[in-house]
Phi, psi and omega in degrees: 000153182298143180283339175225124186280163178209178188250133175245120176266133183240116175275113180114119181251036174277196183297318179293315181296318180288324175298319178297316181299316181294315181296320178291318177303315182291348173267003176093008182267150174281134182232138178233120181255127178249114185245133183292323186292155178291330178229141177285134180175184179229161179295157179284087181203169179267167176211146177252134169247113175287170184305327180296324178281320178303320181298319178297313183294322177296322179296341176269008175083023187255011187303312185291321178296321181288322178300331182286340183243356186278149165250128188259113178287137180282330183199166173252128182244136179241124188237153172278146188292321193280321184235001179073008181298144185277121175286317182193158175218136183229132177296141172249243173049230184297330182299318180295317179299317181293321184275327189243357173082004179197159188272166169253108186238156175247146179220159158284132185303321181297326180292316179296318179299317181298318179300316179295316182296315180299323178292323177295327186262355183297116182293342180266000180283165179288142176085171181294135179301136180293136176268122185242130177237119173269176184049042186226064180289122176282124183241346181203165180226129176260116180242030180297330169256105186297341179273350184220075177298140184245121174276129181248126182271170185299332179266012171092359177290152184237130180237106180270145176205173178281335179219144172239125179252124175271095175247038189257030166086184188295330176258050187301124175286328177296315179302313182294320183293332183260012172061034167293155180298143177280109185250015185288134180226133177273136185276341187085004181236167174219163177231143170268140176232132182203156172243126179252129178304132183298329181291332175290324176294317183291331185282343183261122179303333181288334184242358184300333181300336180292341182268359182303318174199171186274094176274159159249114193242137172237128172256130182251133177207170179299124173068005181197161175208170187220134177236137173211150177197156180276148172230166183051046174062026179103000180296324179225146167262118177274130182234133171235121184235121184253130184217169174301145187287141172233005181276137171281100189285355174286338181258321186201153174261339183221143182216159173291157180225153180252162177299318180299319179297319179298314181297317181293339181284351182233059181292139176080359179281165176316136183303333181291334176293314178297320179299322179290309185293332181294346181271004179300143179249195195293347185260015177293141180225163173232141187231127170292136186263113174250163174217168171254137175297143181302128186207124184277002183266101181243356187228139170220106185064237181255024172248129180228152179256158182212142174068221184299336179298332181243333184219043178307131184231158176289159190276029186268007171233358183051044187235005184302305180292323181297319179291326176296322178293323175296318175306311184300317182294318180290318178303315180294323179297318181287310182290328181291344178250012182251151167272172179302324179290342183258012184300314185300316180290326178297320179292323177296319178294322176306311181292321180300326182276341188246330192294318181293315181298307180298324178296323177295323177290322173304311182297318180297320178297321178292319178300322183290341178302313177286320183300320180290331195249024181296141172292157179300138180154192185301320181293321177295321180295322176293320177301314182297326176296318178294324181298331182294340182280337179056036176264006188113158189259341185233215183282351177249137182268159174299324179302313180295317186286320191262334188279322190283161170243142179280356188272146175286325183231079186284080179275080191256150174296133187293133177283354182279350174295151179300139179274075185295138179262000000 
């Protein structure tokens, strides 16, 4: 641990920002989180944590809290768009824990966010309790003193610290204020996100098969694909559906969506897809999909970027939040072993350890955009043959992605303890 503590200001109280705050707190650093929203929370949607992210969260002492909110998928199922025929099925559950040392779990995003927030604020936890400010959108950065970057909020408040972390998402204000290169790229696609009540799925004979056990399912089709899995023990079916974009992105990146719109977006697909999507309720949304071009510049002086602010990726590896959590763990490892005089070098080491790895996941996610959406034909048939192997879909394998830890000293809570529910 550092011989002299210092303060880290974090712009953004999402999953990446809170993971960073918790990891830094446990290293003995003072942390201040500035969140734009009036209330801390997450959107109503699901999230997957692969073993690489689970390992990080367990290392922060959250295993029991996460086991209480997780839904454990029994297997991953891959289906054809037109008739729902199964391309391949692979066991998850205990097999993943045995092979990769940590589980593949599903959560409601709000539940995962709450666990992280409670740990940051727990007065009995290790390190200084995190200071959290809501209604505190960071809009500018004052770096007139290079040793003390100051985050400036929309209402003019100033928060000085020894380090400023931009964990404020793909449209990061910290990134813009510090003149990092604009690497934003539009994918030409959008995704629908929705939660369907599980009892509606169970009540319909056309969709009841989804309740047989907790699958993680991907449907592959020309120009679009569909992912769904249960969260909160079957209370909701989380659905992410990616299609060609129809949003005017000059006005908005996200808009509400209707059940009829969802059904119409998948013409000619298996009837069970329409039966599922027709059950969408009022909180369905559609999001234009942007990404950041791979770029190794994440640090300028004592300002550093984290998560989507530096390596926003398309959702074709389900790794966006997981990679942000890896960033957080490495950042805490470097800053937690630095003195105030060593901050600049610690931030450089953070980027050196993370930029190539996260960039490879960015590239793999981009490759999968085409791979997932091939038209029917010989190339699609070859893709389906490759999918049966479950070694990963692009240039990165599940072994590479899930087995490793980004930490130099992975003092992790053992996964061999019973996963008590």
